Structures are given as C-alpha cells and as structure tokens.
N, C-alpha and C positions, 0 to 999 in steps of 0.2 A: 399690781405692784409696779407698774410702769413708771419707774423713777427716771424718766428721760428728762433732759434739760427742759424744765417746765417753762423757762423763759423763751425757749425756741419758738413756741407757738402761743396759745392763749387759752383763756377760759371762756365761760359763758354763764347763763343764768337759768334757774329752774323755778317753776311756780304753778299756780292753778288759775284757770280762767274765772274771772269774776262775773257778776251779773251782766246781762246784756245792755243795761243802761250805763255801764261804765265807759270811760273814754276808749277810743278804738285801740289804743296801744296796750292797755292793761291785759296781762296774761302771759302765757308761755309762747315763745317764738323759737322754733327749732330748725336747724339746718346743718349741713355738712360742709366743713371747711377743708379744702384740698390745698395743702401748703407743702411744697417741695416733695410731692408724692405721698405725703402722710395725710390720711383722711381722719378728721375728728368730728364727731357729732357734738354740736353746741346747742345749748338751750338758754335763751335769754328770758329772764323773769322781770316784768315791769309792773310796778304798783303805783297807785296815785293817792296814797294816804300815809302821812299827812301832806306829802308833796310827791312830785314825780321822782321815783327812785328806780335804780336798776341793779340787778345782781347777776352774776354770771357763773356758769359751771361748765367744765369739760369733764363729764363723768369718767371717761376712759383714762384721764390723767389724774383722777382723784381730786379734782378741784370742784368744790361745791359752794354755791351761793356766795361768791366773792363780791363784796359791794363795790360798785363803781363810784368814783369821786364825782363824776359829772353825768347827768342824764337830762337832755333837753328835748322838748317836742315843740315843733312849730308847724302848725297845719298838719300836713301829712308827711312831714320829715322828722327823722329821729337821729339824735347823736348821743353816743355813749362813749365815755372815756375812763380808762383805768391808768392813771399816770404812773402808778407804781410799777406797772408792767409795760409801759410805753405802748398801750393799746388804744385804738379808736375804732368805733364802728359807726358809719354814717349810711343812712338808707332812706328810701322813700317807699310809701305804700303803692303797690300796683296790684289791684284786685284784692285777693286775700293774702298776698305775700308782701314781705319787705325785701326789696332788692337794693343791695348796697355793697359797700367795700369795707372789709376788715383789714386794718393796718396795724402792724407791730414793727417797732423799730424802723419805721420808714418803708417797710415792704408791704405793698398792697395785695390783697387777695379778694376776688369776688366772693360774696357770701349772700345767698338768698335764704330767707327764713319764712316758715309757714307757721301760722298760729295753731296750737294744739289744745284740745280740750282733754284734761286729765281726769281719769276715773281711778278711784282707789283700787289697788291690786288685791287679788283674793286673800293674800296672807297679811296684808296691812292690819295691825291690831285696831280694833274699834271698841270704844267704851259702850257700856259699863264693864269694868274689869273686876274679877273676883279676888283682887289683891290691892294692897295699898300703893299709892303713887305719890312721890314727893319731889317737888322741884328744889334743887339744892345748889348752894354756892360754897366755895372754899378757895383758898389761895395757894399759889405755887410755893415751893420751898423758900424761894428768895423774896416772895411777897410782891413781885412785879406783875403777876397775872391773877385775875380773879376768874376762876373757872365756874361754869354753870352746867348743870346736868340734871338727869332724872334718876331717882333712886326708886326702884320698885321692890316690894317685899311682901311675902305671904302673911296672912293674918295670924297664922300660928308661928311658932319658932321656926326659923329657917334652917335648912340643912347646912348651908354654907353661904358665903358671899362670893359673887362673881364680879370681876372688874373687866370691862371691855376696852380693847385698844384698836383703833381704826387703822386702815391701810395708809399708804402714802398720800401726800397732798393735804390740804386743809379740809377737814371733814367735820360735819356737824355730829351731834350725839347719836343720830340714827344711821350714820354712815351712808347718807342718801346718795344714790347713784341713779340718775333719771328719776323715775317714780318709785323705785325700790327703796325700802328702808330696812335693810337687813338687821341692823342692831336693834331696832324696835321689835322686829320679829323674834330675834334671839331673847331679848329681855322678856317679852310676853311669854314665850314658850318656857323659859327656864324658871320664871317666877311662878307660873302655874304648876311647875313641877316641885316647888318648895324651896327655891333658891332666891336670895336677895340679889339684885343686880344693879350695878352702877354703870351708866353710860354718860359720856361727857362731851361737850363741844370742844374741839381742838382750839388751841390758841389761835385767834383770828377768825373763828367760825361761830355762828350762832350768837349766843348771849355771853360767851366768854370774852372778857375785855382785859386790857393791860397796857403797859407802857409801849408806845409805838416801836421803839427799838427792840423790845423783847419779842414783839410779834413779827416784825419784818425781817429780823436777822436770826431766825430760829436755826439752831444747830441740832445735830443728833443727840448730843449730850443733854440738851434742853428737854427733848422728848423723854429721855430716861428719867430726868428729874421730875417732869410732869407726871409720869407713871407712879413715881414714889409718892407724889402728893395725892394721887387718887387712892393709893393704898392707905395712906395715913388718914385720909378723910373717912374711909370706910371703917377703919379701926377706932376712930373717935366719934362715930355716929351717935352713940348714946349721949355723950356730952353735948353734941350738936342738936339733939332732939329729932334725929331722923326716925329711928325706930329701935327701941330698947331690946326687942326680941331678936334683932339681927346683929347684936354686938358680941364681940368675943368669939366669933365663929371662924373656922378655917377659911382662907381666901384662895380662890382659884382665878388665874388670869387667862383670859381668852383674847387672842389677837388675830386679826385678819391680815395676811400678807406682811407688810412692814410691821404692823402691830404685833405680829407673832414674834418678831425679833426683839421688840421691846419687852414683851411678856417674858420671853426666855431670859433676857438680860436681867430682869428684876428677880426672876426665880433663882438665877445663879448668884445673886447677891445675898441670898439666905436671909431675907427680911423676915422677922418674926411673924408667924401667922400665915405666911404664903406657902401653900402646900403643893401646888402643881400648876401646870400651864397647858393650854390647848392652842395649837396653831391651825388656823383655817387657811388653806393654801399658803403655807408659811414661806417667808423669805428666810432661808436657813443656810445659805452658802454665800461665798464672797460677793460683795457688791461689785467688785471689779469684773467678776465672771458674769454676773447678771447683766451689767451694762454692756459687756461685749456681745452677749447673746441677743440683746435687744437691738444693738447697732448692726449686728450681722443681718437680722431680719429686715430692718428698715433699708439697709444698703442693698440687699438682694432685691427688694421691691423696685428700687431705682435702676440698678444695673442689670438685673434679669440675666445674670451670667455668673456661674459659680467661680470661674477663674478670676474674673474681674473683681468679684466680691472678696475673694481671698486676698487679692492684691490690695484692695482698699482697706481691708481689716488689718493687714500687716502695717499699713500706714497709720491706721487708728491706734494700734498698740503702741507705736512710737510716740504718737501725739499725746496719748494718755500719760505715758511715763514723763514726757516733757511737761505736761500740765501738773503732775504731782510734784515735780521738782521746782516749778515756778513759785516765786515768792512775790509779795506785794512790791518789793523793791526792784524786781526785774524790769529793766527798761523796755518800753514797747518795741523799740527798734530791734533789740536783741531777740525778743519773742518772735516777731515777724520774720526775722532772718532765719531763725531755727525752724519755723514752720515751712518756709520756702525751701529749705534744704531737704526736709523730709518729703515734700511734694516732688522735688526734683529727682528723688531716688525711686519714685513710683515707676514701675516698668510698663504700665498700661495707661500712661497719662492721657493720650489722645482719646481712647475709647471711654475712659471714665469722665473726662471733661465733656465729651459729646453727650453722654447720658445725663449728666447733671444740667447741661444747658437746656435739655428738654423740660426741666422743671424750674427754669428761670434763674439758674445759678451760672453766671458768666465767668466770674473770677474765682477759681478754685482756691488759690492760696489765701485770698482775702476771706473767703467763706470759712475755710478751715481755721484760720487764725481767730476769727470772731467766735466760732462755735466752741472750740476747745479752750479758749481763754475764759469761757464761762464756767469752767470746772473749778468752782471755789465754793466756800460756804457749805451749805447742806449737801450739795452734789459731791463735793470733795469728801465729806464725811461718809456719804453712802458708798463711794468707790473704795474708800480706805477700810471700811468696816467688814469684819467677817463674823457672822453670827455663830459659826461653828465653835469658836472659842468658848462662848457662853454655854453652848449645848454640851460641850465636854465637861464643864465644871458644874453644871446644874445638878442638884441632888434629888429634887422631887420628880414625880412621874410626869411624863409629857405625852399628849395625844396629838397626832398630826392627821388632819383630814384633807384630802386633795382629790380633785377630779383628774381622771386619766387624760382629759383633753384640755387641761390647763395650758394656755399658750404664753402665760406670763411668768410662771415658775415651772421649771422642767421637772416632770414627775420622776424621770430616771435618776436625777440628781438627789431628790429627796429620798427615794427608795434606798439608794446606796448609803446615804447618811443614817437613815433609820435602821438599816440592817446592821451597820457598824456599831450602833448604840442601842441594840434591841432590848437590853436590860432596863433601859429607862424610857425608851420611845416606843409607843404603839402607833403603827402607821396603818391608816385606812385609805385605800384608793377606791374611788367611786367611778365605775365605768360610765363614760358618756357625760361626765360633769365638767363644767368649766371653772375658771378662776373664782367666780362668785358662788360656786357650789350650786349652780343651776343645772338641771338636765338640759342638754343642748343638742343642736343638730350640726350647724356649721362651726359652732363654738368660737366664732370670731368675737372681737370686742364689740363690734356693731350689733351683734345679736343679743348682747346683754339686755338691751333696752326693748327688744321685741318679745322677750320671754315673759309670760305672766307670772311664773313661779319665781319668788324671791329667793327661797332656799329650798333645795330639794329634800324630800322626806328622808331619804337615806342619810343625808348629812345630819339632819336633826336627830335621827335615831342614833347615829354613831356617837354624837356628843352627849346626848342624854344618858345613854347606857353607860358611857365611861364615867360621867359625873356621879351617877347613882352607884356605880361600883366603888368609887372612892368615898361616897357618903351614903351608905345604905339607910 
C-alpha cells in the first residue's frame, strides 16, 4: 500500500521471454533504480507483435504493465518514453545487459537491466480447471469506462459471490506483482471451494478501456464508483449470461491493502446483497498517518539520524498542512515563499542539506516546493481519507488478515482498531508474514520478488475458514 507520490519516480515493465529466434530485445529486463536514496526494482517488458511495444511495472509501487507511448530499437540501442509521466529510458546492449539512463522530469539516474527468464511460480493456476471461466465486460456507472475481467464459478450452485479489489496503483485483474499473480491464486482457491469470483482489470490496466480523462484523472471517489459497478455486474450476471447458478447469492468483498478500504466503504453503504468484507493487509487508518509513517521511513534512510529525522518530519507536517490548504488559484510565488519560510524554520538546516546533497539534491527549498506541490488529485484524496469512518458505520462482519512483519501497514495500528471494534472485526495476525501475506525472512519489499510462495497457506486457511463459517 505504498501510496507515495508515484510521480516522484517511475514504473517499468514485466513479461516473459519468448523463443530464442525472437529479436534480442524481446522479453523481461529487470534492474534496480536508486533515486534519491530510494531503491526500486523495475522490470521492462518488450514485445515485437504486431510492432515493437514496451510496458513497464514498478511492483513495489503497485504499478503493473503501464504501456509506453514510444518504444524504438535501432541496432543495439533502445529508447522507451512514457510522456504521461515525463519518463524516458535510453540504453545500449553490453554483453547480456542493457546499460543506460532512466530520466524523469529532467533528472537522470543510471539504470542497468538484465534479461530474465520467467518460470511459472508453484501456486500460479494452470488449466484445465474443474470450474467454469468466463471473460466478461461491463461499464462503469457513468459509462465512461468499459471494464474487462474474469468470472470463475463452480459447476454446481455457488455458496456466494466474491468480488476482489486490488491494492494501490494501476493493477491488472491478477494483481500481478513481479511474477506473482495473487488474485488469480485467490480466485482459483475460492472457486474450487464453491464460490464464484470476479476479478477485474483496473481502469487503465489490461483490457479495461475508457475515455482518456477518466483514466488519467482517477480520484478515490472514482474507485468507490468502480467498486459499485463490479457489484452491480455480479448482481446482473444472469441477465448478462455469465452463469445463472451464481445469481441472487450473497456477495462478499475482498480487498488487498487500499482495496480493503474500498471494500469496507462499499460494505458501509449497505448495498443490497453485500454481506461482509475481508481485508488482506488492509489500509484501515488515516491516509495522513500512513503517509507520515512512510515519509519517516524514507527520511530516516537518507538522514540516518533520529533527531534529524524528527526535525525533518516536523517540517513535513507543516508542508502537508500547507499543501492541503493550497488551491489551484494559489500563485506560484506565494507557494514558493511559504515553503521557503518553513525551510527557514528548520533547526538542523546544515546537516539535513548535507545529507540530501549526497543523493543529488542541491537546492532544498526548490526540492520541497516541487515535491509537496504534487499533493493533489488522488494523492490529496489519499491523505484526506480516513477508512475508520467506514469501519465504524459498517454493519456486516469483517475479517482482517495481516502479517506480523508487514512494513507497509503497521500491525499495532490494525490490532488496536480491531480490538476497539471486536464485535464486527475478526483479526488474524500471521507470524513472520509480509504485506503480500507471504512467509518471509527479511520481509523487505525487495524480498517480495525472491519468494516462491505467492500466498502463504496460513493466510489461505484463515480466509477460507471465515468464508465457510459465513456460508456453511
């Protein structure tokens, strides 16, 4: 649920290596970007059918298979551009690697990529399946988006219908992160257990299409509306010809991370037929607090000193409040002056400036002005939203499953909220599990991609037992 300013860095691409007679560039190219002290694993996926195309994913930021507007290959040189994010990557082949420069908003960073041969992970579902599968399409409430997804259903009458909601960022229906496809695993597991399951490509991902403005300017309220469209699609499936044996059944919403907040919001709206919700590593408390926790962690990496970090975070708190008060009519000069005043009040200017210079930031007021000015649109929605309001008003039962070593949502926070609402929330903490509900060792974001397990058996058991208890 790392909802950090996604424009701050970038995304990349993920795919599978094709036959050896394919052009040299076709396949997965993976590397680590070090930008301002933040390390991100990127995977570039290049294809050559029907033309040269590139897609990019930054799994740890929830960005999956973002299409590039430009991809050109000349000899052993490659250029990729995503103008919507002001991103370019230019590189040349050296041996088995691509050596080049990743640039965003005019800031260059060295980025080396190595080609990777992907093998299916052990839990990735493989046909033939003992249940029905249907590719489905339906529209958003306002008609500006045409969603595409997969509906799986048992061959006998289903126990209930499950709707899946992905975490932050633009996700495909499988919530792909690296080579993991957790939503495909959940759909396969739950359908084998007797539940019908709908999973959908987010707006802007996979086969979901729509008006450019509706995709590029997505707000949190749009995601709530999208969720309602998913529910209505499931409820009208008999008329749509999906599967008559799965119509008219109770509906349960399962969301991962940010998706859990969407699921809880929809449960709190008391939509007919919606009986309960499950949060997998759920975002369940103030976005402002989550943002502060994440900024504290990243600042500590740069400053490596608790007192300096606390001073920086005091400045961060002032800048956040300034951002929340800023309107589109605020003159740039006024904004810059206000930021400079906050920087001037910082008591450890010299030490903080020196630490940031080591990661290439020379002008702190300009840097702060540019970064905090980006708190608008979806990021503003995220900071302003508090899922606790929906938790308090939700009537149906809720299950939360979280790993004790989740570094993206604090376990102590969730435990306290669940305890305060114990009559409606069942909380299951899994020792040694991470944010993706994988058994982990270091439990860092980088390790997500090194673990073969997509979803730990304890997590699967907790969810299945709870659903069967609700639907014997």
